[in-house]
C-alpha positions in Angstrom: -2.4 -6.0 -6.4 -4.0 -4.4 -3.4 -7.4 -5.7 -2.4 -9.4 -2.5 -1.4 -12.5 -2.6 0.7 -14.7 -1.5 -2.1 -13.3 -4.1 -4.5 -13.9 -6.9 -2.0 -17.5 -5.6 -1.3 -18.2 -5.5 -5.0 -16.5 -8.9 -5.7 -18.4 -10.8 -3.0 -21.9 -9.7 -4.5 -21.2 -11.3 -7.9 -23.7 -14.0 -8.9 -22.6 -17.7 -8.4 -20.7 -17.1 -5.1 -17.0 -17.2 -4.6 -14.3 -19.2 -2.9 -12.0 -18.0 -0.3 -8.6 -19.5 -0.9 -6.0 -19.2 1.9 -2.5 -20.3 2.5 -2.9 -22.3 5.6 0.8 -23.4 5.9 3.9 -22.2 4.1 7.1 -24.3 4.5 10.4 -23.4 3.0 10.8 -21.3 -0.1 7.3 -20.1 -1.1 5.6 -17.3 -3.1 3.5 -16.0 -0.2 3.4 -16.3 3.5 0.8 -18.1 5.5 -2.4 -16.1 5.8 -2.2 -14.8 2.3 -5.5 -15.2 0.4 -7.4 -14.7 -2.9 -11.2 -14.8 -3.8 -12.3 -16.8 -6.9 -15.6 -16.7 -8.7 -16.5 -18.4 -11.9 -15.5 -15.3 -13.9 -12.8 -13.4 -12.0 -10.2 -13.4 -9.2 -9.3 -10.9 -6.5 -5.9 -10.6 -4.7 -3.2 -13.3 -5.0 -1.5 -16.2 -3.2 1.6 -15.9 -5.3 1.0 -16.3 -9.1 2.3 -18.9 -11.4 1.2 -22.5 -11.7 0.4 -22.6 -8.0 -2.3 -20.0 -8.5 -3.5 -21.5 -11.7 -4.0 -24.7 -9.9 -5.8 -23.1 -7.0 -8.2 -21.1 -9.4 -9.2 -24.3 -11.2 -9.7 -26.2 -8.1 -11.8 -23.3 -6.5 -14.0 -23.2 -9.5 -14.5 -27.0 -9.4 -15.8 -26.6 -5.9 -18.1 -23.8 -7.0 -19.5 -26.1 -9.6 -20.2 -28.8 -6.8 -17.5 -31.2 -7.9 -16.5 -33.7 -5.1 -12.9 -32.5 -4.5 -11.2 -31.8 -1.2 -11.3 -28.5 0.5 -7.6 -28.7 1.5 -4.6 -29.2 -0.9 -1.1 -29.9 0.2 1.2 -28.9 -2.7 4.9 -29.3 -3.2 6.4 -26.5 -5.4 8.4 -28.6 -7.6 8.6 -30.0 -11.2 5.2 -31.7 -10.9 3.4 -28.3 -11.2 6.2 -26.5 -13.2 7.5 -24.4 -10.2 11.0 -24.6 -8.8 10.6 -22.8 -5.4 11.3 -26.0 -3.6 8.9 -25.3 -0.7 5.4 -26.6 0.2 2.1 -24.9 0.7 -1.1 -26.1 2.2 -4.2 -24.3 0.7 -7.6 -24.1 2.3 -10.7 -23.5 0.1 -13.9 -22.1 1.7 -17.2 -21.0 0.2 -17.3 -17.4 1.4 -20.6 -17.3 3.3 -22.1 -14.5 5.4 -20.0 -15.3 8.4 -16.8 -15.4 6.3 -17.8 -12.1 4.7 -18.0 -10.4 8.0 -14.6 -11.7 9.3 -12.9 -10.9 6.0 -14.2 -7.3 5.7 -13.7 -6.6 9.5 -10.0 -7.7 9.1 -9.4 -5.7 6.0 -10.9 -2.6 7.5 -8.6 -2.9 10.6 -5.6 -3.5 8.3 -6.5 -0.5 6.2 -6.8 1.7 9.3 -3.3 0.6 10.3 -1.7 1.3 6.9 1.2 3.9 7.0 0.3 7.5 6.2 1.7 9.5 3.5 1.1 13.2 3.3 1.9 15.0 0.0 1.8 18.8 0.4 1.1 20.4 -3.0 -1.5 19.4 -5.7 0.5 20.8 -8.7 2.0 18.6 -11.5 4.4 16.7 -9.3 2.0 16.3 -6.3 -0.8 15.0 -8.4 1.5 12.6 -10.3 2.8 11.4 -6.9 -0.7 10.9 -5.6 -1.7 8.9 -8.7 1.4 6.8 -8.3 0.7 6.1 -4.7 -3.0 5.7 -5.0 -3.1 1.9 -5.7 -0.4 1.1 -3.1 -1.0 0.0 0.5 -0.8 3.3 2.1 -3.2 5.9 3.4 -2.3 8.9 1.0 -3.4 12.4 1.6 -2.8 15.6 -0.6 -3.0 18.9 1.1 -3.1 22.3 -0.7 -4.1 25.9 -0.1 -6.0 25.9 -3.5 -9.3 24.1 -3.6 -9.5 24.0 -7.4 -6.3 21.9 -7.7 -7.9 19.1 -5.7 -10.7 18.7 -8.2 -10.6 15.3 -9.9 -8.0 13.9 -7.5 -8.0 10.1 -7.3 -10.9 8.8 -5.3 -8.3 6.6 -3.3 -6.5 9.7 -2.1 -7.8 12.0 0.6 -7.7 15.7 -0.5 -7.5 18.5 2.1 -7.8 22.3 1.6 -6.0 24.2 4.3 -4.6 27.8 4.6 -2.0 26.4 7.0 -1.0 22.9 5.6 1.7 22.5 8.3 -1.0 21.8 10.8 -1.5 18.4 9.1 2.1 17.5 9.9 1.6 18.2 13.6 -1.5 15.9 13.8 -0.3 13.1 11.6 0.3 9.5 13.2 3.7 8.4 14.3 5.7 7.0 11.5 4.0 9.0 8.7 5.8 10.3 5.6 5.9 13.8 4.4 6.7 15.1 1.0 6.8 18.8 0.3 6.1 19.8 -3.5 4.2 23.0 -3.1 4.2 26.1 -5.4 5.9 28.2 -2.7 9.5 27.7 -1.4 8.5 29.3 1.9 5.7 26.9 2.4 7.9 23.9 1.4 10.3 25.1 4.2 7.6 25.4 6.8 6.1 22.0 6.1 9.5 20.3 6.0 10.7 22.0 9.3 7.6 20.7 11.1 8.1 17.3 9.8 11.9 17.1 10.7 11.2 18.4 14.2 8.7 15.6 14.9 11.7 13.2 14.9 9.3 10.2 14.3 8.7 10.6 10.5 9.5 7.5 8.3 10.4 9.9 5.4 10.7 13.6 5.0 11.4 14.8 1.4 11.4 18.2 -0.4 11.4 18.9 -4.1 14.2 21.1 -5.0 17.9 21.2 -5.9 21.3 21.2 -4.0 20.9 24.9 -3.9 17.5 24.9 -2.3 18.7 22.2 0.1 21.6 24.5 1.2 19.2 27.4 1.7 16.9 25.5 3.7 19.7 24.1 5.9 20.8 27.7 6.7 17.2 28.7 7.5 16.4 25.6 9.5 19.3 25.9 11.9 18.3 29.5 12.5 14.8 28.3 13.2 15.4 25.9 16.2 16.6 23.1 14.0 19.8 21.1 14.4 22.0 19.0 12.2 20.9 15.7 13.4 17.3 16.5 12.4 18.4 18.1 9.1 20.2 15.0 8.1 16.8 13.2 7.9 15.8 15.3 5.0 15.7 13.9 1.4 16.2 16.8 -1.0 16.0 16.7 -4.1 13.4 13.9 -3.8 13.8 11.0 -6.4 17.3 12.1 -7.0 20.2 10.1 -8.5 18.3 7.4 -10.3 17.6 9.4 -13.5 18.2 12.8 -14.9 14.6 13.0 -16.3 12.7 15.8 -14.5 9.2 15.1 -15.8 6.6 15.0 -13.0 5.7 11.4 -13.7 9.3 10.3 -13.5 10.0 12.3 -10.3 6.8 10.6 -8.9 7.9 7.1 -9.7 11.4 7.6 -8.2 10.0 9.3 -5.1 7.5 6.5 -4.6 10.4 4.1 -4.6 12.2 6.2 -2.0 9.1 6.2 0.1 8.6 2.5 -0.1 12.2 1.8 1.0 11.9 4.0 4.0 8.5 3.1 5.2 9.7 0.1 6.9 7.5 -2.9 7.9 4.1 -2.5 6.4 0.8 -3.4 7.8 -1.4 -3.3 4.8 -4.2 -5.1 2.9 -1.8 -6.7 0.4 1.2 -7.6 2.5 -0.5 -8.5 5.8 -2.0 -11.9 5.9 -5.7 -12.1 7.0 -5.9 -14.2 10.2 -7.3 -17.6 10.0 -10.8 -18.0 11.3 -13.0 -20.9 12.0 -13.9 -23.2 9.2 -16.4 -21.6 6.7 -17.9 -24.4 4.6 -14.8 -26.6 5.0 -11.4 -26.8 6.9 -9.9 -23.7 8.1 
């Protein structure tokens, strides 16, 4: 579950206020690292500190605090038989009423993290491109779809940036270091141009192209003629999503390609996986 900025902004306006629950310390084997957090209101929760009995306990405790019960703002919890978990570690949870100062800290940190998320560029908004965009949309990445045809970008997921360009490969040249590129256009020549640009950058976290073994071989011959080299070519994933299933439906290709992307993106700095830094106490211990 990725806590998007809009979700947080909406959540904190709910009547009755909310508690900001954070993992202050994480010792040994635990579900989430220090800095992980969740928001708890009387009716809902947002984000997670690890699930299971630990989270049920934290939600109940947060709601007691919201009701005004005289209970502590810090809990030291061993993850053992007493709470029905067998992790064997220990977590210290902090509970703070999310006031105006806390909101500013939380939103500023989330915006900074979102800006630092890895970028994925999908070239082509056809069946596979749209399916891939929809699969990636809820994940902690900055996803963009680029196509030459404006009408195909209509109705694209609001969490995905849509770009119309007669020269899509220009987006490859201007992309941040460590970006991922997936060519799934309607035109083999365009796939080749985009993929060539991505491979020649030498700093992409993933370069994938839809196709087959034959298309890969054709691209290799063309690429070597067009200033490419074998070292760069070896960075190409083509076909994308290959090897795990013979099913060629767009949705299946999208899921398998998403798995490849996740495995190749490396260490992520994102809303869900990066902890929010601890700030000064807000309504209790920090």
